[in-house]
Phi, psi and omega in degrees: 000130180285164180298329178294316177294324178296322178296314178304313181295320181297317179294317179302321181279349181078024180274094187295315182300317181291323178298318179294313181301313184289324177298313178298321181297316181293323178294315179297329180282355176093011178288133179302134182306321181295327178293323178297318180295307189286329183251355179242308187275315181299315177299325179299311182289331176294317178296318179298317179299318179295317179297322179294316181296330180269010180060028177275334174224170183232183186308314181303318180293322178297317180297318181296317179295318181297324178292321178297318177298319181299320179295318179293319180295329179298329178282319186281325187306313179300327179291320178295316180298315180297328181274358180076019180266124181239152173302148184292325186235149177244134178238134172262133180225141180192164174266136188292166183305134178093352184241129183253006182283138184222359183297312180298315179301314181297321180293316178298318179300315180294320179293322178293321176298320178295337177265014176069036169268148168277113186252124175253105180269114183260014169088207183247167178054048187266120178289155182308318184295333179287322175300313182298314181298318180294319179298319178293312184300317185262004180050051184286147174265341188220142174230133178247123179251131180242145174208138177250337183262138177297330181291342180258000178301321177301333178295333176294315179300315180299321181292316178300317179298322180297323178293319181293319179297323180283356179078016180272060186284344179275346179282122180279136180243121175244147183233157178193171183138161186309314184273359188276144178228167176297322180299318180294320178300316179296319183299320184266357177084020175289154182279340181194161178226140176230134181281342181204171186296321181294316178293330180299322180292316177302313181297315181301314180298319179294318184294317182285335180280339184293000000 
């Protein structure tokens, strides 16, 4: 097994120390940082996402793997920045106004980072105008809205409407959370719905490529 394959395996298992060691080893060996991301880290999170969708692993394992990826990315990111290499797409993510839940949002944010998105997490209880302002400021292609409470679902509709009113029609909006359905996404005019973090990454990639 090559060191790159070992890195993929370490991230999948959530072995942070090994992920850090192997990332440093590959950098010292002269491997371009972007190659480490695209051929070591992205496949790891893709595999984790597939296992989650197939019920082979669950949320705790996903979180552990995402944290290992995050540690490896913390080493690589300054090198990418110094080389002027930026992620192709930027995503704004937050939990809508009135809702303070963040586990699902955090998981989606980590999975998107693992798929090499530039992720701006604007937190919980986020009013529509803050989503719009963040999308404008960071020139985002994608916005992710999260809600866990049925009482905060109307805030998703208000946020989608705020984007349309602001004329940000090219920004794709995806929504998710326990009470959310595809029917609700269609009803409020969101561009997409994802039932879980792994599917969110697949959806995000399709939406920005469209």
